[in-house]
C-alpha positions as CSV (number, residue, x, y, z in Angstrom):
1,M,143.8,167.3,101.8
2,I,145.5,168.8,104.8
3,R,149.2,169.3,104.4
4,E,151.6,170.2,107.2
5,D,155.2,171.3,106.5
6,F,157.9,172.5,108.9
7,L,158.9,176.0,107.9
8,Q,161.5,177.2,110.3
9,F,162.4,177.8,113.9
10,I,161.5,181.3,115.1
11,P,163.4,183.2,117.8
12,V,160.8,184.7,120.1
13,S,161.4,187.3,122.8
14,D,157.8,188.2,123.6
15,V,156.0,185.1,124.9
16,T,152.6,186.8,125.5
17,G,149.7,185.7,123.3
18,A,150.1,188.8,121.2
19,G,153.8,188.4,120.8
20,L,153.5,184.8,119.8
21,A,150.7,185.5,117.4
22,N,152.7,188.3,115.8
23,S,155.8,186.1,115.5
24,I,153.8,183.3,113.9
25,C,152.0,185.5,111.4
26,N,155.2,187.4,110.5
27,A,157.2,184.2,110.0
28,M,154.5,182.9,107.6
29,I,154.5,186.1,105.6
30,E,158.4,186.1,105.5
31,V,158.3,182.6,103.8
32,G,155.8,183.8,101.3
33,L,152.5,182.4,102.7
34,D,149.4,184.5,102.3
35,V,148.0,184.5,105.8
36,K,144.5,185.4,104.6
37,Y,144.1,181.7,103.7
38,L,144.8,180.6,107.2
39,V,141.9,178.4,108.2
40,S,143.1,176.6,111.3
41,Q,145.6,176.7,114.2
42,G,146.8,173.9,116.4
43,Y,148.8,174.5,119.5
44,D,149.4,172.9,122.9
45,G,147.2,173.8,125.8
46,A,149.4,176.5,127.3
47,S,147.4,179.6,128.1
48,A,149.7,181.9,126.0
49,M,148.8,179.8,123.0
50,S,145.2,178.6,123.6
51,G,143.8,181.4,125.9
52,A,140.3,182.4,124.7
53,L,140.9,186.1,125.3
54,R,144.6,186.9,125.1
55,G,146.1,183.7,123.8
56,A,147.9,183.5,120.4
57,Q,144.9,181.7,118.9
58,A,142.5,184.5,120.0
59,I,144.8,187.2,118.6
60,V,145.2,185.4,115.3
61,R,141.5,184.8,115.1
62,E,140.7,188.5,115.5
63,S,142.5,189.2,112.2
64,Y,141.7,185.9,110.5
65,P,138.2,184.7,111.7
66,K,138.4,181.5,109.6
67,A,141.5,180.3,111.5
68,L,139.8,177.9,114.0
69,Y,141.8,176.7,116.9
70,V,142.1,173.0,117.7
71,H,144.1,171.7,120.6
72,C,146.9,169.7,119.0
73,S,146.0,166.0,119.0
74,S,149.6,165.0,119.6
75,H,149.7,167.1,122.7
76,C,146.3,165.7,123.9
77,F,147.6,162.2,123.3
78,N,150.8,163.0,125.2
79,L,148.8,164.4,128.1
80,A,146.6,161.3,128.2
81,L,149.6,159.0,128.3
82,S,151.2,161.1,131.0
83,D,148.1,160.9,133.1
84,G,147.7,157.2,132.4
85,C,151.3,156.5,133.4
86,S,150.5,157.5,136.9
87,V,148.4,154.3,137.2
88,A,150.7,151.4,137.9
89,E,148.7,148.9,135.8
90,V,148.8,151.2,132.7
91,R,152.6,151.8,133.2
92,N,153.2,148.0,133.5
93,C,151.1,147.4,130.4
94,L,152.9,150.0,128.3
95,G,156.2,148.5,129.5
96,T,155.2,145.0,128.5
97,I,154.1,146.3,125.1
98,E,157.4,148.1,124.6
99,T,159.4,145.0,125.7
100,T,157.5,142.8,123.3
101,Y,157.9,145.2,120.4
102,N,161.6,145.5,121.1
103,F,162.0,141.7,121.3
104,F,160.2,141.0,118.0
105,S,161.8,144.0,116.1
106,F,164.6,141.7,115.0
107,P,163.9,139.9,111.7
108,K,165.2,136.5,112.9
109,R,162.9,136.5,115.9
110,Q,160.0,137.5,113.6
111,R,160.8,134.5,111.4
112,V,160.9,132.1,114.3
113,L,157.6,133.4,115.6
114,V,155.9,133.1,112.3
115,H,157.3,129.6,111.9
116,E,156.1,128.5,115.3
117,I,152.6,130.0,114.7
118,N,152.4,128.1,111.3
119,K,153.3,124.9,113.1
120,L,150.5,125.3,115.5
121,V,147.8,126.2,113.0
122,E,146.2,123.5,111.0
123,K,145.3,124.5,107.5
124,P,141.9,122.8,107.3
125,K,140.8,124.9,110.3
126,I,141.9,128.1,108.6
127,E,140.0,127.2,105.5
128,K,136.8,126.4,107.5
129,L,137.1,129.7,109.4
130,K,137.5,131.6,106.1
131,D,134.5,129.9,104.6
132,Y,132.5,130.8,107.7
133,V,133.6,134.4,108.3
134,L,133.9,135.8,104.7
135,P,130.8,136.7,102.7
136,D,130.6,135.2,99.2
137,G,132.0,138.2,97.4
138,F,135.1,138.2,99.6
139,R,136.3,134.6,99.2
140,D,140.0,134.1,98.7
141,T,140.5,132.5,95.3
142,T,144.2,131.9,95.7
143,P,145.2,128.2,95.8
């Protein structure tokens, strides 16, 4: 199981790949981590971090070859959203989703919505749909 924990903020004066790599490794050692067990690294796509020759990941990997670099998925997602938001349709869709979420985030509105949905749905149709969709081993046995 992968475990991620925030350790500390690190003041950094040398923002080259080598400086960042040294700062990261030294900080890990200072908190008692054995860096020889380092098996992965995840950073944003900035060249000082991800550069294949002189980025922090390359410098760390020289000393710890098992420390594979992966572009941080959160940063990838953020970049994709940023690019997508330049498209008006995507921006409008995300705005609608946010507005809908905010509207239904209040418990009273949630109860009203559930009540209205229950009024629209006829129970016999639900039972027929359950019988049709669910395989025999998955039938709901609750009354």
